[in-house]
C-alpha positions as CSV (number, residue, x, y, z in Angstrom):
1,X,17.7,130.6,-32.0
2,X,16.4,127.1,-32.6
3,X,19.3,126.2,-35.1
4,X,18.7,129.3,-37.2
5,X,21.9,131.3,-38.0
6,X,22.3,134.6,-36.0
7,X,20.3,137.5,-37.3
8,X,22.5,139.9,-39.3
9,X,23.3,143.1,-37.4
10,X,21.4,145.3,-39.9
11,X,18.3,143.1,-39.9
12,X,15.4,142.5,-37.5
13,X,14.5,139.1,-36.1
14,X,10.9,138.1,-35.8
15,X,9.5,134.8,-34.5
16,X,6.4,133.5,-36.3
17,X,4.4,130.5,-35.3
18,X,3.1,128.3,-38.1
19,X,0.0,126.2,-37.6
20,X,0.6,122.5,-37.3
21,X,4.4,123.0,-37.1
22,X,6.1,122.3,-33.8
23,X,9.1,124.6,-34.6
24,X,8.8,128.4,-34.8
25,X,9.7,130.2,-38.0
26,X,12.7,132.4,-37.3
27,X,12.5,135.4,-39.7
28,X,15.2,137.9,-40.7
29,X,13.7,141.1,-42.1
30,X,15.1,144.3,-43.5
31,X,13.4,147.3,-41.8
32,X,13.2,150.7,-43.4
33,X,11.7,153.4,-41.1
34,X,9.3,156.0,-42.4
35,X,10.7,159.2,-43.9
36,X,8.9,162.5,-43.9
37,X,9.0,164.2,-47.3
38,X,10.4,167.7,-47.6
39,X,9.0,170.2,-50.1
40,X,7.9,168.4,-53.2
41,X,9.2,165.1,-52.0
42,X,6.6,162.5,-50.8
43,X,6.5,160.8,-47.4
44,X,7.6,157.2,-47.4
45,X,5.9,154.8,-45.0
46,X,8.0,152.3,-43.0
47,X,8.5,148.9,-44.6
48,X,9.7,145.4,-43.8
49,X,11.1,143.0,-46.3
50,X,11.5,139.3,-45.5
51,X,15.0,138.2,-46.3
52,X,15.1,134.7,-44.7
53,X,12.8,132.4,-42.9
54,X,14.3,129.5,-41.0
55,X,12.9,126.3,-39.5
56,X,15.9,125.1,-37.5
57,X,18.8,125.7,-39.9
58,X,16.8,125.5,-43.2
59,X,15.8,128.7,-45.0
60,X,12.3,128.0,-46.4
61,X,11.7,131.5,-47.8
62,X,11.4,130.1,-51.3
63,X,8.6,127.7,-50.1
64,X,6.4,130.5,-48.6
65,X,3.5,131.9,-50.6
66,X,3.4,135.6,-51.4
67,X,0.4,135.9,-49.1
68,X,2.3,134.3,-46.2
69,X,5.3,136.5,-46.8
70,X,3.1,139.6,-46.8
71,X,1.4,138.5,-43.6
72,X,4.8,138.0,-41.8
73,X,6.1,141.3,-43.0
74,X,3.0,143.2,-41.8
75,X,3.0,141.4,-38.4
76,X,6.8,142.2,-38.0
77,X,6.2,145.8,-39.0
78,X,3.4,146.2,-36.5
79,X,5.6,144.8,-33.8
80,X,8.5,147.0,-34.7
81,X,6.4,150.1,-34.7
82,X,5.0,149.3,-31.3
83,X,8.5,148.9,-30.0
84,X,9.5,152.2,-28.4
85,X,13.3,151.8,-28.8
86,X,14.2,151.7,-25.1
87,X,13.7,148.1,-24.4
88,X,9.9,148.1,-24.0
89,X,6.7,148.5,-25.9
90,X,4.5,151.5,-26.1
91,X,1.2,151.0,-24.2
92,X,-1.9,151.1,-26.3
């Protein structure tokens, strides 16, 4: 999309709009679903890790602040968890 390379098959694509930039930020993230612990093993929450962030065909991940990266990861995780897996979103 928009000049960014295709999202790797094992990653999740998330589009993030940046203030004062006319091009969207095309993000590729690694999604790890939550896992329930068994016995003495703890539960693990689901996570997103930003792997790449493109404006057109340029990966600007290294230019993003840690706060911006965390905000993108949290927004993408929220969207992923609302997605019900069958082509639609759960209604809230």
